C-alpha positions as CSV (number, residue, x, y, z in Angstrom):
1,X,0.0,0.0,0.0
2,X,1.4,3.4,-1.1
3,X,2.1,6.0,1.5
4,X,-0.3,9.0,2.0
5,X,1.2,12.4,2.7
6,X,0.1,15.4,4.7
7,X,1.8,18.8,5.2
8,X,1.3,20.2,8.7
9,X,2.1,23.7,9.9
10,X,2.0,25.4,13.3
11,X,3.3,28.4,15.2
12,X,4.7,26.2,18.0
13,X,5.4,22.6,18.7
14,X,6.6,20.6,21.6
15,X,7.5,16.9,21.2
16,X,8.4,16.3,24.8
17,X,11.5,14.3,25.7
18,X,10.3,11.7,28.3
19,X,13.6,11.8,30.3
20,X,12.8,15.3,31.4
21,X,10.1,15.1,34.0
22,X,9.3,18.6,35.2
23,X,10.3,21.2,32.5
24,X,9.1,20.4,29.0
25,X,11.9,20.3,26.4
26,X,11.1,19.3,22.8
27,X,12.9,16.9,20.5
28,X,14.5,18.7,17.5
29,X,12.0,17.1,15.1
30,X,8.5,15.7,15.2
31,X,8.3,12.2,16.6
32,X,6.7,9.2,14.8
33,X,4.0,9.0,17.5
34,X,3.1,12.7,17.1
35,X,2.9,12.2,13.3
36,X,0.6,9.1,13.8
37,X,-1.6,11.2,16.0
38,X,-2.1,13.8,13.2
39,X,-3.2,11.1,10.8
40,X,-5.5,9.6,13.4
41,X,-7.1,13.0,13.9
42,X,-8.2,13.0,10.3
43,X,-9.3,9.4,10.2
44,X,-9.4,6.9,13.0
45,X,-11.2,3.5,12.9
46,X,-10.7,0.4,15.0
47,X,-10.1,-1.6,11.8
48,X,-6.9,0.3,10.8
49,X,-3.6,1.5,12.2
50,X,-1.3,4.1,10.9
51,X,2.4,3.3,10.2
52,X,4.6,6.4,9.7
53,X,7.3,6.0,7.0
54,X,9.2,9.4,7.1
55,X,9.0,12.9,8.3
56,X,10.4,15.8,6.2
57,X,11.4,19.1,7.9
58,X,10.4,22.0,5.7
59,X,11.5,25.0,7.8
60,X,14.7,25.6,9.8
61,X,14.7,24.3,13.3
62,X,14.2,27.2,15.6
63,X,13.6,27.3,19.4
64,X,11.7,29.5,21.8
65,X,11.5,29.5,25.6
66,X,8.1,30.1,27.2
67,X,6.5,29.8,30.6
68,X,3.0,28.2,30.9
69,X,0.5,27.6,33.7
70,X,0.0,23.9,34.3
71,X,-1.8,22.0,37.1
72,X,0.4,20.1,39.6
73,X,-1.8,17.1,40.0
74,X,-4.9,15.3,38.6
75,X,-7.8,13.3,39.9
76,X,-6.8,9.7,40.3
77,X,-8.5,7.2,38.0
78,X,-9.5,5.1,41.0
79,X,-11.5,8.0,42.4
80,X,-13.4,8.4,39.2
81,X,-14.1,4.7,39.0
82,X,-15.5,4.6,42.6
83,X,-17.6,7.7,41.9
84,X,-19.1,6.0,38.8
85,X,-20.0,3.0,40.9
86,X,-21.6,5.3,43.5
87,X,-19.4,4.1,46.3
88,X,-18.3,7.6,47.2
89,X,-18.6,11.1,45.8
90,X,-16.0,12.4,43.4
91,X,-13.5,14.7,45.0
92,X,-13.7,18.2,43.7
93,X,-10.7,19.6,41.8
94,X,-10.1,23.3,41.3
95,X,-7.3,24.1,38.9
96,X,-6.8,27.6,40.3
97,X,-5.8,26.1,43.6
98,X,-3.2,23.8,42.0
99,X,-1.6,25.9,39.4
100,X,2.1,25.8,38.7
101,X,4.2,27.8,36.3
102,X,6.7,25.8,34.4
103,X,9.2,26.6,31.7
104,X,9.1,24.9,28.3
105,X,11.6,24.9,25.4
106,X,9.6,24.5,22.3
107,X,10.0,24.7,18.5
108,X,8.5,27.6,16.7
109,X,7.3,28.3,13.1
110,X,7.3,24.6,12.1
111,X,6.3,22.8,9.0
112,X,6.6,19.1,8.2
113,X,5.7,16.8,5.3
114,X,4.7,13.5,6.8
115,X,4.2,10.1,5.1
116,X,2.3,7.2,6.5
117,X,0.6,4.0,5.3
118,X,-2.7,2.4,6.4
119,X,-2.6,-1.2,7.6
120,X,-5.5,-3.3,8.8
121,X,-5.5,-4.1,12.5
122,X,-6.6,-7.3,14.2
123,X,-10.1,-5.7,14.7
124,X,-10.7,-5.5,10.9
125,X,-13.7,-7.4,9.6
126,X,-13.4,-10.1,7.0
127,X,-14.7,-7.8,4.3
128,X,-12.5,-4.8,5.2
129,X,-9.8,-3.6,2.8
130,X,-7.2,-0.8,3.1
131,X,-8.2,0.8,-0.2
132,X,-11.6,1.7,1.2
133,X,-10.0,3.6,4.1
134,X,-7.4,5.2,1.8
135,X,-10.2,6.8,-0.2
136,X,-12.0,7.8,2.9
137,X,-8.9,9.5,4.3
138,X,-8.2,11.4,1.0
139,X,-11.8,12.7,0.9
140,X,-11.7,13.8,4.5
141,X,-8.2,15.4,4.2
142,X,-9.2,17.3,1.0
143,X,-12.2,18.8,2.8
144,X,-10.3,19.6,6.0
145,X,-12.4,17.2,8.1
146,X,-11.0,15.7,11.2
147,X,-12.1,13.7,14.2
148,X,-10.4,16.2,16.6
149,X,-8.2,19.2,16.0
150,X,-4.7,18.0,15.1
151,X,-1.9,19.3,17.3
152,X,1.9,19.2,17.4
153,X,2.9,17.3,20.6
154,X,0.8,19.3,23.0
155,X,-2.9,20.0,22.5
156,X,-2.5,23.8,22.9
157,X,-0.2,23.8,19.8
158,X,-2.9,23.2,17.2
159,X,-1.8,22.8,13.5
160,X,-3.2,23.1,10.1
161,X,-3.0,20.2,7.6
162,X,-3.1,19.7,3.8
163,X,-3.3,16.6,1.7
164,X,-0.3,16.3,-0.6
165,X,-1.0,14.4,-3.8
166,X,2.0,15.6,-5.9
167,X,5.0,15.9,-3.6
168,X,7.3,16.6,-6.6
169,X,5.8,20.0,-7.0
170,X,6.4,21.0,-3.4
171,X,9.4,22.7,-1.8
172,X,12.2,20.4,-0.8
173,X,13.1,19.6,2.8
174,X,15.8,21.7,4.5
175,X,19.4,20.8,3.6
176,X,20.5,20.2,7.2
177,X,21.7,16.8,8.6
178,X,22.3,16.0,12.2
179,X,22.2,13.2,14.7
180,X,19.0,13.4,16.8
181,X,20.0,10.7,19.4
182,X,17.6,8.3,20.9
183,X,14.0,9.3,20.1
184,X,10.6,8.1,21.2
185,X,9.1,5.9,18.5
186,X,5.7,5.1,20.1
187,X,4.0,3.3,22.9
188,X,3.5,-0.5,22.9
189,X,-0.1,-1.2,24.1
190,X,0.3,-5.0,24.3
191,X,-0.5,-4.6,28.0
192,X,-3.1,-1.7,28.0
193,X,-2.7,-1.3,31.8
194,X,1.0,-0.6,31.5
195,X,2.0,0.6,28.0
196,X,5.8,0.5,27.3
197,X,7.7,3.2,25.4
198,X,9.7,2.2,22.3
199,X,12.7,4.1,21.1
200,X,15.0,4.3,18.0
201,X,18.2,6.1,17.1
202,X,17.1,9.0,14.9
203,X,19.1,10.7,12.2
204,X,18.1,13.7,10.1
205,X,19.5,13.3,6.6
206,X,19.2,16.4,4.5
207,X,16.0,17.3,6.3
208,X,14.5,13.8,6.2
209,X,13.9,11.5,9.1
210,X,13.3,8.0,7.9
211,X,11.2,6.0,10.4
212,X,11.9,2.2,10.8
213,X,9.2,-0.4,10.7
214,X,7.7,-1.4,14.1
215,X,9.1,-4.9,13.7
216,X,12.6,-3.7,12.8
217,X,15.5,-4.4,15.1
218,X,16.2,-0.7,15.1
219,X,13.1,-0.2,17.4
220,X,14.0,-0.9,21.0
221,X,12.0,-1.2,24.2
């Protein structure tokens, strides 16, 4: 199945490094999991899964430091579950009483060309085929339709998207090459109660980040 392509743009992006717990610091380039989330925002069905092939960086990598208000805690899932069962009332949570100001190092004025393929998941019905979902995606992307607003790493950093059908007529990726180090690939939900992060060694080659297949030996847990 041929890859589908979207161009996404935004004023800011933050693809948070998981090793930094308190202050948010972005990776240099969009992560495969963030790219997958953009495609899922346009079309998500239980019968399919998105597999990202490559990410092209279309604008120079530039940084900005900002401070944002965030909450310091959240209501525990167990409290919500007991409230739903009627065992005890749900504890009130007021964000104004638990607000914390944190610094973030984010990317600014970003633009990416992202390529991904549709594969059928184990929840696909016997009559399902990928071509049906490809046409559904193209129609939705052309019309600007989405399940939820696509974003670049953090929900407050919304992005626009455009279906690309002739990439040859588009501007080339930036000429820069650099080692990006160990990057988050995605989360493995084999155990939904405890998803495990997956990583790979990322390299930007003349503006292009090639993403290995999920089953590749390059993807490590």
